[in-house]
BAMIPA-785111 format. One line per field, with one value per residue (C-alpha): residue in one letter; x, y, z. Coordinates in steps of 0.001 Angstrom, whole numbers. Example, Ala and Ser with C-alpha at 12.3 -4.5 7.8 and 13.67 -1.06 7.14 Angstrom:
BEGIN
residuo: A,S
px: 12300,13670
py: -4500,-1060
pz: 7800,7140
END
This chain:
BEGIN
residuo: M,L,R,L,R,R,R,P,P,A,D,I,F,P,A,D,P,W,A,L,E,E,T,R,F,G,P,E,V,Q,D,F,L,G,Q,A,E,T,M,F,A,L,A,N,G,H,L,G,L,R,G,T,L,D,E,G,A,P,V,R,E,P,G,V,Y,L,N,G,F,H,I,L,R,A,I,T,Y,G,E,H,A,Y,G,F,P,R,V,G,Q,S,L,V,N,P,P,D,A,T,P,M,R,L,H,V,G,S,E,P,F,R,L,D,R,A,D,L,T,H,F,S,R,R,L,D,M,R,A,G,L,L,E,R,R,V,A,W,R,L,P,T,G,Q,R,L,A,L,R,T,L,R,L,V,S,L,E,D,R,N,L,A,A,I,G,W,E,L,S,A,E,D,A,A,A,D,I,T,L,H,S,D,L,L,M,R,P,P,L,P,V,D,P,V,D,P,R,L,G,E,P,I,S,A,R,R,L,L,V,P,T,G,Q,A,V,Q,G,L,R,A,I,L,S,H,E,A,F,G,S,G,L,V,L,A,C,G,M,D,H,V,I,E,E,P,G,R,L,V,A,E,T,E,F,R,E,D,C,A,T,V,L,L,R,G,Q,V,A,P,G,R,P,L,R,L,W,K,A,L,A,Y,H,Y,D,V,A,G,T,P,A,E,E,L,R,T,R,A,G,H,T,L,D,H,A,M,G,Q,G,M,E,A,L,V,G,R,Q,R,L,H,A,A,S,F,W,D,R,A,D,I,E,V,V,D,S,G,P,H,R,Q,Q,V,I,R,W,N,L,F,Q,L,L,Q,A,S,A,H,A,E,G,H,G,I,G,A,R,G,L,T,G,R,S,Y,E,G,H,Y,F,W,D,T,E,I,Y,V,L,P,F,L,V,Y,S,N,P,P,M,A,R,S,V,L,M,F,R,Y,R,M,L,D,K,A,R,D,R,A,R,E,L,G,H,R,G,A,C,F,P,W,R,T,I,D,G,R,E,A,S,A,Y,Y,A,A,G,T,A,Q,Y,H,I,N,A,D,I,A,F,A,I,R,K,Y,V,E,V,T,G,D,S,V,F,L,Y,D,H,G,A,E,I,L,V,E,T,A,R,L,W,R,D,L,G,F,F,S,A,R,H,E,G,R,F,C,I,N,G,V,T,G,P,D,E,Y,N,T,V,V,D,N,N,L,F,T,N,L,M,A,R,E,N,L,R,Y,A,A,D,T,A,E,A,M,A,R,D,Q,P,A,A,F,A,E,L,V,R,R,T,G,L,A,P,E,E,P,A,G,W,R,E,A,A,A,R,M,Y,L,P,W,D,E,R,L,R,I,H,P,Q,D,D,S,F,L,D,K,E,P,W,D,F,A,N,T,P,A,D,R,Y,P,L,L,L,H,Y,H,P,L,N,L,Y,R,A,Q,V,I,K,Q,A,D,T,V,L,A,L,F,L,L,G,E,H,F,T,D,A,E,T,K,R,N,F,D,Y,Y,D,P,L,T,T,H,D,S,S,L,S,V,C,I,Q,A,I,V,A,A,E,I,G,Y,L,S,K,A,L,E,Y,F,E,F,A,A,A,M,D,I,S,D,L,G,G,N,V,V,H,G,A,H,I,A,S,I,G,G,T,W,M,A,L,V,H,G,F,G,G,L,R,D,H,G,G,R,I,C,F,D,P,R,L,P,A,P,W,R,S,L,R,F,P,L,T,I,R,G,Q,R,L,R,V,E,V,R,H,D,V,T,S,Y,R,L,E,V,G,E,K,L,V,V,F,H,A,G,A,E,V,V,L,T,A,A,E,P,L,A,I,R,D,T,P,A,A,R,P,E,P,V,P,E,F,P,P,A,A,M,P,A,G
px: 13689,13136,15360,14852,17834,17984,16117,15704,13141,9750,8373,11062,9664,5903,3738,3148,2075,4112,7089,9770,10319,12791,11339,14177,17935,19296,21703,19370,19110,22837,23320,21486,23265,24614,21246,19654,22318,21001,17332,17604,19941,19031,19968,18881,20558,23695,24496,23871,24306,24234,21821,24572,23811,24189,27048,29034,29336,28644,28879,29103,29647,29739,29440,28894,28534,28595,27261,30204,32884,35545,39180,41012,42714,44660,42707,44655,44799,46568,47161,46736,45146,44567,41601,41293,40518,43597,42088,38949,36876,35648,33297,35157,33831,34361,34767,31797,30057,27268,28855,27822,29489,28023,29826,27902,30479,33472,31491,30715,27127,26796,23592,25205,26433,23640,20816,18077,14532,13281,14509,12846,14181,11626,12066,9144,8810,5994,8295,11769,13020,14790,13983,15440,14342,16389,15988,18453,19485,22986,24716,23957,20243,19954,17671,18338,16494,17899,16007,17766,16410,18276,17593,19359,17834,15526,15845,19592,21526,24695,23059,22178,21164,20933,18802,19889,18013,19070,16825,17483,14473,15404,18824,21368,24212,27479,27908,30463,29395,31948,30570,32874,33938,36278,37925,37153,39567,38636,36356,37779,37002,35819,38044,35381,32589,33304,30450,32520,35442,39109,41406,42966,46664,46924,48132,45746,42506,41871,44766,44134,44326,43332,41106,38958,37548,35403,33498,31478,32153,34787,35485,37992,39088,40672,41758,40748,43524,43925,40799,41949,38378,38375,36176,35108,32957,31936,29807,28317,26213,23441,22888,19491,20979,24643,25514,24808,27627,31345,32673,36070,37226,40013,41705,43887,44851,41877,39306,37749,35809,33641,33598,30597,30613,27841,25129,21665,19113,15547,13098,15826,16739,19860,18971,21212,21364,24139,24334,26481,27688,29372,30671,33027,34206,36582,40355,42042,39294,40957,40355,39688,36814,35262,35599,33861,30992,30604,30581,27784,25704,26214,25367,22125,21184,21993,19835,16854,17076,16312,12570,12404,14593,12217,9233,10797,11682,8061,6905,9352,8485,4767,5319,7042,4273,1632,3178,4586,2660,1203,-1546,-2520,-5712,-5831,-5939,-3227,-489,2598,2512,1944,4948,7126,5911,6464,9920,10823,9385,11234,14501,13810,13321,16536,18511,17303,15983,19178,21212,21667,24868,25331,23878,22152,24372,23397,23056,22167,23876,23095,26117,29433,28561,29622,31817,29172,29155,26404,25144,22266,20169,19380,17977,16018,14903,14907,14236,10653,9755,11396,9727,6297,6987,9853,10466,13107,15248,14747,16075,19011,19964,19944,21958,24576,24902,25135,28013,29981,29433,32950,34446,32097,33415,36963,36090,34564,37742,39816,37697,37969,34364,32680,30297,30174,30428,29111,30809,29147,30080,31502,31502,33434,32469,35378,34918,35637,34543,37526,35809,35054,32834,30292,31249,32456,30725,27364,27050,23309,23841,24136,20674,19360,20307,18684,15576,15451,15739,12773,10727,11451,10680,7465,6008,7078,6896,10324,11376,13884,15992,15780,16912,19611,21113,19359,19741,23523,23534,21208,23497,26599,24954,23374,26824,28144,25538,25990,29736,29502,27171,27382,25161,25755,25657,25098,21923,20601,21941,20476,22217,24013,25726,28318,30481,28184,26688,23022,21494,22103,25670,25651,25815,28537,30197,27531,26315,22961,21656,17951,17617,20654,19525,16011,17229,19812,17061,15010,18083,18795,15184,14745,18008,16955,13455,14857,17484,15005,12333,14843,16050,12445,10991,13927,16523,18527,18747,19590,22391,23867,23552,25435,28109,28605,28541,29593,26417,26528,23315,23437,23853,20172,19314,22100,20682,17237,18630,20390,17235,15028,17328,18142,18556,16277,16912,13884,13473,10690,10560,9954,8374,10403,13181,16511,18232,21209,22518,23961,21702,19460,22482,23675,23019,20345,21722,21142,18929,17647,21125,22191,22048,20252,23416,25220,23289,24159,25945,28569,30081,30330,31018,33670,32236,32956,30630,27886,28628,28259,24757,21190,21030,20071,21160,18381,15600,17033,14602,11837,13019,12664,9106,8334,10313,9485,6242,4628,6955,5700,2362,538,1377,5083,5177,3640,5806,9007,8115,7159,10504,12832,11158,12167,15759,16202,18006,17262,20829,20535,18179,17093,15203,12063,10425,10544,9234,6348,5391,5367,3664,868,514,155,-2346,-156,-1390,-445,3103,3213,2189,4825,7515,6303,6305,9859,11038,9342,10757,14234,15886,13539,13614,17168,16083,19309,21473,23545,21494,24254,26136,23271,19785,19199,17945,17282,15259,13337,12640,11515,9083,7422,7302,5767,2955,2312,3257,2470,-751,-1721,-1187,462,2118,3490,4861,5253,4037,504,-651,-2555,-3864,-4930,-5070,-4821,-5455,-4349,-7245,-6074,-5990,-9070,-7608,-4421,-3982,-1148,-444,1366,2763,2231,3258,2991,-396,-1278,-3328,-4500,-5499,-7467,-7868,-10532,-11819,-15030,-14044,-10965,-11125,-8980,-8935,-7136,-6035,-3839,-4109,-6511,-6807,-5319,-6117,-5418,-6608,-8329,-8425,-7929,-10709,-9994,-10644,-10663,-10145,-10551,-10553,-14338,-14806,-11775,-13131,-13759,-14796,-14488,-15096,-11927,-11233,-12615,-10063,-9427,-8404,-4644,-3257,-1386,2366,3336,6224,5447,7414,8968,10723,12364,14989,13561,13212
py: 113572,109854,107942,104261,101989,98638,96026,92218,90817,91142,87799,85918,87165,86515,88551,86731,88614,86360,85259,86352,83623,83326,80995,80382,80562,81534,83952,86921,86123,85677,89363,90041,87442,90004,91689,88313,87620,90643,89948,86380,87162,85837,87469,87909,91176,89384,86881,87382,85160,86569,84751,82928,79715,76579,75275,78469,79291,81119,84000,87797,89052,86231,87274,86114,88985,89280,92549,94522,91967,94180,94784,98080,99783,102946,105757,107099,110855,112847,115460,115124,117711,117916,115893,113717,110121,107969,104504,103179,100079,97670,94744,91606,88317,85284,81885,80911,77677,77814,76067,72459,71495,68475,66228,63606,61094,63295,66306,69282,70468,74197,75958,77993,74818,72342,71316,72553,71208,73120,75914,77833,79720,80961,83278,82452,85646,84314,81534,83089,80323,80168,77097,76104,73303,72303,69517,68784,66259,64809,64339,60627,61385,60714,63107,64398,66745,68747,70547,72795,74758,77549,79552,81990,81388,84020,82212,81576,84512,82443,79695,78999,75733,74195,71213,69189,66448,64818,62501,60376,60138,57293,55753,55489,57986,58126,61440,63319,66199,68739,70600,73557,75971,78243,81642,83669,86313,89982,91466,94155,97790,100294,103390,105568,104676,105974,103897,100707,101887,101730,98761,97110,96374,93808,90444,88606,90122,87090,85233,81524,80637,76980,74183,71431,68383,65510,63260,65450,68562,71191,74424,77144,80109,83387,86777,89933,92236,95357,94998,91702,90383,86613,84452,80829,79360,75775,73309,69931,67481,64957,62288,60610,57192,57357,53992,55190,57747,57448,60526,62094,65530,67591,70544,73339,76461,78555,75975,72634,70291,67305,64910,62631,59887,57501,56601,57991,55591,56106,56104,56543,60255,61261,63595,65498,68830,71112,73387,76549,78321,81734,83323,86214,88191,90934,90865,88652,86045,82621,81084,77725,79294,80576,77171,75677,78144,77262,73612,74208,75943,72987,70531,72347,72432,68740,67958,69757,68568,70447,69920,71498,74418,75079,74922,77406,79690,79766,80680,83567,84871,84661,86704,89398,89596,89820,93028,94504,93470,96211,95403,97530,96295,97198,95482,92862,91140,92891,95921,93680,91576,94694,95987,92658,92218,95602,94697,91382,93259,95296,92055,90641,93770,94070,90812,90058,93259,93264,95022,96619,99167,98541,99020,101067,97861,95614,92255,91878,93474,95265,98846,101429,98771,97768,101230,102652,106122,108382,106041,103957,106718,108642,105963,102591,103397,104630,101184,99496,101816,100814,97120,95943,98392,96180,96299,100061,100320,98075,100287,103365,101513,100853,104611,105050,102581,104662,107867,107948,107745,110527,112614,111891,112969,116215,117031,116255,118732,121337,121044,120452,117543,114622,114407,111146,109746,110187,106644,103973,100402,100597,104138,105984,108267,106428,109067,110252,113158,115656,117900,115093,113377,115066,118316,116547,117465,116930,113257,114327,115894,112937,110606,112930,113095,109287,109059,111387,109478,106169,107432,109214,106341,103508,105279,103877,106600,104228,104294,108083,108483,105804,106338,108762,111818,111461,111567,114581,116501,115875,116625,119822,120888,120331,122613,125336,125248,124941,127894,131539,134598,136606,140403,140403,138375,140547,138300,135130,131796,130728,127462,127833,125444,122408,120069,119119,115978,117382,116429,118631,121725,121241,123242,125934,128419,127969,124895,125038,121315,121368,124473,123129,119752,121384,123541,120439,118768,121777,122078,118381,118200,121169,119746,116354,117706,119967,117255,114805,117345,117878,114348,111914,113355,110121,109632,113316,113094,110180,112159,115067,112669,111141,114388,117125,118995,122520,124142,126974,124779,123980,127682,128285,125594,127165,130556,129141,127314,130371,132565,129966,131571,130065,131371,133021,134711,137300,137647,133934,133328,130149,129026,129042,125700,127669,131221,131051,128578,131118,133103,130192,129608,126963,123731,123231,120169,120599,119967,117248,113843,111054,108953,111645,110758,110363,113675,112825,110243,112636,116147,117604,118478,122169,122188,120844,123104,126229,125403,125183,121415,119009,115413,114405,115733,118346,121156,118783,116293,119021,119623,116020,115439,118826,119542,121079,124084,124972,126367,124556,127402,127263,123520,123809,126708,125101,121794,123491,125255,122426,119442,120318,120986,117522,114900,111993,110818,109381,106495,108337,111003,109853,108283,111621,113514,111021,111746,115518,115400,113325,115780,118721,116878,116021,112429,111494,112754,111058,107765,108131,108791,105917,103451,104470,104125,100757,99315,100832,97471,94800,96433,97805,101313,102798,100354,99314,96742,94293,95775,95286,96428,100073,99501,103161,103674,100541,101977,105117,103007,101952,105616,106611,104127,104813,108499,109466,107737,106631,110206,109265,112083,111591,115007,115098,111509,112480,109831,111562,110355,112351,109639,110332,107229,107270,106879,103529,101840,100412,100235,100402,98294,98360,97547,99758,98992,102004,101977,98205,98068,96870,99115,98065,100767,100341,103300,103207,106010,106291,105342,104683,102103,101844,98579,98029,94403,94275,96624,98305,101887,103981,107529,108589,111494,111253,114411,116383,114662,112433,108702,106588,102843,100426,96688,96938,99077,98303,99482,102982,103926,107456,109131,109398,113049,113724,113868,117406,118554,118535,122027,124127,124553,127978,128329,128052,125264,127812,129454,126227,124048,121446,118060
pz: 40942,41320,38934,38227,37846,36125,38118,38046,35602,37309,36141,38093,41421,41449,43807,47082,50226,52540,50473,48057,45505,42650,40030,37629,37298,33904,32242,32732,36457,36966,36132,39421,41507,43962,44401,45111,47741,49619,48965,50282,53180,56630,59931,63529,64543,65753,62996,59296,56248,52744,50449,48583,46748,48832,46700,47363,43654,41478,43924,43724,47283,49826,53421,56970,59438,63205,64590,65936,65022,63471,62768,63267,60350,59781,58102,55138,54505,51867,54555,58310,60574,64295,65519,62430,63463,62950,63353,61720,62280,59615,59918,58907,57583,59817,58153,56014,57027,54438,51391,50769,47518,45726,43240,41282,40193,39473,38233,40482,40587,39821,38920,36148,34413,35128,32809,35136,34849,37884,40131,42931,45922,48426,51384,53660,55662,57814,59061,58783,56477,53118,51025,47675,45310,42280,39749,36956,34343,34128,30751,31154,31372,35097,36979,40496,42832,45743,48513,50998,53962,55734,58878,61158,64557,66028,69361,69727,68312,67802,65725,62096,60435,56981,55962,52892,50990,47712,45679,42596,40315,37948,38660,41464,41558,43469,45251,47324,49524,50777,53783,54324,57014,55071,55142,52037,50712,51279,48656,46377,47170,44564,45014,43372,45828,49357,50789,50518,52654,51780,51120,54160,53949,56752,55448,57732,58979,61181,62778,63509,67206,67265,66030,67465,65675,66805,64411,62057,64149,63396,65279,64332,66419,65322,66592,64711,63504,65607,67750,69279,69310,69728,67509,67404,64671,64220,62313,63102,61124,61633,58969,58879,57984,59034,57535,54005,53965,54628,56405,56947,58086,56576,58293,57107,58997,57870,56849,57599,55342,56207,53231,52893,50238,49335,46886,46393,44906,43660,46542,49166,49527,51411,54266,56647,58392,59458,62503,62446,65596,65854,69065,69742,72747,73823,73451,75989,76148,75813,72412,74065,76017,72797,71164,74202,73839,70177,71159,73678,70996,68654,71450,72158,68482,68017,71028,69536,65938,62740,62933,66388,65277,62393,64732,67164,64263,63162,66680,67005,63548,64346,67497,65452,62872,65585,66945,63715,60594,58420,55945,52971,51367,47699,44337,44665,46653,45243,47532,50547,49521,49337,52711,54456,52951,54423,57812,57717,57203,60334,62254,60846,61689,65271,66769,68724,68473,72252,73236,69813,67460,64154,61124,58086,56050,58965,58496,54810,53131,53498,52577,55181,56820,59361,60993,63127,62193,63260,61111,64176,66366,63735,61274,63059,66694,66069,64719,67707,70214,68884,68206,70445,73322,75054,71913,71631,75179,74304,71358,73594,76233,73570,73108,76864,77050,74538,76534,77992,74495,73406,76296,75143,71607,72855,74749,71661,69686,72420,73623,76938,77362,74955,71177,69780,66656,63295,62297,64535,65731,68998,70045,68442,65459,62202,59702,57696,55916,58681,56539,56139,59384,62551,61512,61725,65379,65138,65986,69624,69518,67501,70336,72886,70686,70568,74345,74723,72144,73883,77389,76440,74423,76735,80093,81045,83481,85104,81958,81892,85513,85482,82024,79684,81920,81885,78089,78155,80496,78409,75055,76429,77624,74121,72541,75141,74498,70708,70187,71246,71661,68501,68559,64775,65305,68164,70894,69443,70172,66999,66104,63360,61374,61324,58751,58853,57342,53840,52930,49819,52064,54643,57420,57365,59965,61683,59922,60767,61532,63823,65704,66193,67400,69677,71163,71959,73467,75702,76852,77543,79479,81646,82172,83144,85535,87295,87524,88979,91534,92609,92401,92395,94776,95125,91340,90910,93479,91535,88292,89877,91136,87682,85694,88096,87155,88560,89898,87360,84241,83496,83543,81030,78776,78973,78038,74988,73946,74457,72373,69682,66269,63620,60100,58449,55087,55115,51325,50647,54070,54530,56844,54989,55395,56743,56727,53207,51399,49674,48471,46333,42654,41985,40598,36862,37069,33532,32125,34547,32783,34616,34651,36703,39842,42633,42203,44830,42481,39521,40824,43093,46531,45964,42953,45170,48135,45984,44760,45949,45699,48469,48899,51293,53494,55872,56621,55540,58171,60788,59555,60473,63663,65175,63389,66448,66046,62556,61454,58662,56301,57212,56707,53263,52039,53284,51651,48410,48248,49237,47615,44016,45118,46626,44541,46904,46374,49882,50574,53736,51821,50020,53067,54893,51867,51768,55387,55028,51616,53161,56043,53663,51455,48468,48601,45029,45607,49022,47453,44728,47320,49484,46591,45733,49351,49817,46591,47097,47727,46496,43035,43409,42511,43819,41886,44937,46845,45950,48918,51394,52339,53307,56851,57659,54483,55390,58835,57030,55017,58288,59300,55953,56518,60192,60544,56962,55921,59437,60578,63895,65821,69331,70308,74073,74348,73279,70787,67989,64641,61604,58937,55204,53104,49445,47016,45521,48940,50598,54103,56171,59328,61842,65520,68040,71482,73753,77419,77549,75817,72316,70027,66576,64111,60889,58542,55853,53689,55678,59225,61372,64154,67285,69215,72531,72238,75346,78313,80709,79465,76687,75623,72048,69907,66533,64416,67636,69634,72633,72312,75486,75128,78039,78618,79038,75896,73734,70357,69095,65555,64252,60911,58839,57940,54491,51694,50482,46994,46681,47305,44773,45394,46702,44292,40555,38862,36479,39415,40444,38732,36388,38078
END
């Protein structure tokens, strides 16, 4: 049920495998101004700048974002109940230092009012740079041209820079340039769309705490409402020919402006560049110290110069592409452009996320208030594990640092162990709707699953012993306490009152995905504890000291795992999504208008909860993550049943359907799902990219390529490939980092090649057969499994709701 929304005119964005370019600016483009602000956003995992126009207007949703920089707000309920979170967290915009407002004579230059003779804006993904070129004609006939260059540093996470060059083509012109550092008012919130959060009543979200000015440099400091986080942001400027411009600086409480006045003459362009610095720290840090840090960042940038910053940016971007680029060789550059834009977003969301998580929209927009969900562990971490293992470790360390708050939350809910928040910034639960929040206990097993994936692929046992094992103990305790051995289910271990990934079926008993993931969590925790007791006695003693682990606990976890109840329907020979799912009336898809999706915005939750209708992959996600526990026949029958019931109202869905469809042999369907997932944002298929890029869906796009068509499976750390290349593609190429070694895979219809580019020895499996790669013999070529006719679905379409 893939539904296309209105998208930007295709001819404005020509196909380019290494760039996203906007070739004109007119009335039809201005309708998509907000989408373009997301598409041209720049970020480095710590600092993000929306792709707003350099003049600061026209603008749809301006935004500067710092990962984890938030205010606290009261959560509003119509009725309170015990255990409801009282305080939420919301990412807040610091002052915006991107606007550079130009006046020619007394007239402001704005793209939507200018007589443009040329416009182009180009995101160079190979270099990590955003360049814009504009030419226009004044009412007097004079012609001017402006070139700007923007970057958010991939080297220094606190730094961004803007280059600015103005040329006069036929006559001199007097100009005034206002370079701003300004506080923008909060954006309005749509009360109908819960993804945008709720209005904040605080008069000031950021309270000014001081200023500093010297020459062309201005630094402001603020304190965030509620959280007390202390911020300093600053700007500085370098003018190529200082004598040509007269400068002065203006200050108000929440903004600073550097005014530059002069004349631009034919043959003598005005050139300058602007450095932007953003720092923040915990409550109680002196504001003066933060302003000093911002000053040091500006000093360092000024010492390097814009040209050097651009050169370093290119080097860091090249390093990323070397370990992460995916190439699909087919008939044209458009698909490659889409794939690389997605990969570039993963770089921008994670490059310098040290000490933090990765938000649902990264640092490109305000949706979901900057919160971290399970998205990171299930959809983004696999990419990081295989392309940037140190950052994967950092993300897991962030979860470890919130473990004490997860313990507190478990106690509040009456559980043993730790209960990680469904959505959070600072480690405390910020989800107001418990049915689609707190009840999603599976996040605890998702984190344990991610720890296992990271350790097995990277070999980082030190992380497991020092940090991961403690999380495993506390999450296993949670499951053992949450579930019980049910007499009605012949003594099986049941887990009731939970919500799985599918938020259209909430607070159910024995959600299959949750029970399967909990079983893995329990087993892995027991395996780890017992292995540490045997092989790492000192580390195990420290684990016991930190957790109070009792000798009998691992055996209890094993018993619960061994007797875990997994729903099964003998008549349909499928796993029910939960105990009651098959008892519900199928949703009437045939009579649901296309404009009523997503259903959550048009139907009361109770209408959804009563029906067989699925928001996103749930059982199908289990088929992928835990595929070794299903037979081929079970995988196919489950997919055949649940696929037509899935609305894909969540962006997390189609990428998973693509992977499992490819595994079964539905390659045409897999390709359709993949194309939809890959184009989700760049073509605004969901209609809400204005609020930011869907980082988890983008991570899922990587998984669809590598796990779906590349056929990678890594159960138990065993690296296996069973590639399935779609007929329209000639080849698929991708690199993987495995236990410190670099593997490059190329899948063609006739053969698949494996090359060990870095490392001494690596063993992988191709179509079940062992392949040994060494430094002496780094290349192996094997026959690609022959394509099979697409199978017939187990359930006739007439028996299922119309899609």
